[in-house]
C-alpha positions, 0 to 999 in steps of 0.5 A: 275093635278096642283091645282092653287094657290090663293093669299089671305088675312086672318084676325085675331082676333085683325084685322090684316091682313096677306098675305096667299096662298091657294091651293083648293085640289080636296079632301079639304073636306076630308083632308087638311094642314095648314103650320107653317113656320120657324122664319122670314121666309116668305111663299114662300119657302114652295111653292113646297112642298105645291104645291105637296100636293095639286096635291095630293088632299090636301086643303093646306093653307100657310101664313106669319107671322105678321112682316114677308114677305108680312105681314109686316106693319112698323107702327106695327111690332116693337110691335109683339111678338111670343105671337101674332103668337102663339095666333093670327096668327096661330089660324086665319090660322086654322080658314081660312082652316076650313072656306074653306074646313071644312076637316074631318082630318086636320093636320100642317106641322110645320117647325123649330120654327113652332113646338114650336109655335103649342104646345102653341097655341089654335090650339093644340086643333084643329089639328088631325095630325102633321108633324114636319120638323126639329122642335127643341129646340134651348138650346145650349147644344143640339148643338155641334162644329160650330152649337154650336158657330153659336147659342151662337153668335145668343143669345149674339149679337142679343139682343144687336143689337135690343137694339141699332137699335130697330130692327135687320137688315137683313144680312148674320150675322143675319137673311136673312129677316125681323122679329119683334125685340121683337120677335127675342128677345123672341126667344133668351129667350127661347133658353137661359132660356131652357124654353118656357115663354109668354111675361110676362114670365110665363111658358107655357110649360105644353100647350104642353101635351095638343095636343093629335093628331097624330105627326111625328117628322122628323129630317135631319142627316145632319141639324146639325147647325139648328136642330141636332137630339138631339135638334129635340128629345128634342122638340119631347119629350114635346108633351108626349100625342100625338100619336108619330112616329119619323123618321131620314131623311138621304140625301144619302138614297134619292140620294143627298149629302145635305139636311140641315134645308131648303132643305126639301122644296127645288124644287129640293128635291127628289120626293121620300121624298115628297111622303114618307112624304105624306104617313106619313100624310095618315097614321096619317088620317088612325089612326084617321079614325080607331079610330073614327071607334073604338069610334063609336062602343063602343058608340053603345055597351054602348047604347045597353047595357043600353037598355038591347039589 
């Protein structure tokens, strides 16, 4: 049964309104998902997989970062940084899901830069699980061939263009949609330096180890330009206290020629792959439920010992 998508607005702590969509799946109070999109990628590309999960009963929220898609504001976007996404936009999205469903199990589906943002954001303490799709570190040494040339080109030219024009024009040689120039320059700094830093250039990498939920990190075998396996593994290793599962998806295993960086979310993606991905999320939920049962039993045993049962 189709769960109707509701177009909504969510408000951040600093009063910014973000465009979002909510699917009130039939079991949203049991399990819900917040999607964390790629860099400069409007939420619409997530619609088909989000709708698939909603039909399976999940509550689902997608949204546009400030300066991206329907959350653009010409008067304010020039000052937007990745810190705003990390500390304001992501918490607002998670809070909206809590307000609407207050789920027993809450997870994120993080694509590309989404996996980098999650580990720095306060939401790392709120999530029970996370499914990473092609979430990577953008350090050039993890890329080869044309992929290495593409990322070196971006890191060299994007900051120059932004300094000259004040923004990064949309084109086939830059990014396909608009995004804050300051956010892009911060992303470049993360890749060039190999260190995640905030706008004050303070190292924030220790935050990643705070995440102690379940994590399934998916690499796509033919995603060589944007998220090769080595780059995915480099980010995965930062979540050293997560309940970790690694998965490698090969297109031919699902009867298709290519998946690439965005193909997982395409409307024609084999439903077998989406079903398997939902099964990974369900397994995370099961592990959390079993952990809660064990903890409850331990508390009962401790109380019994104290009372000389």
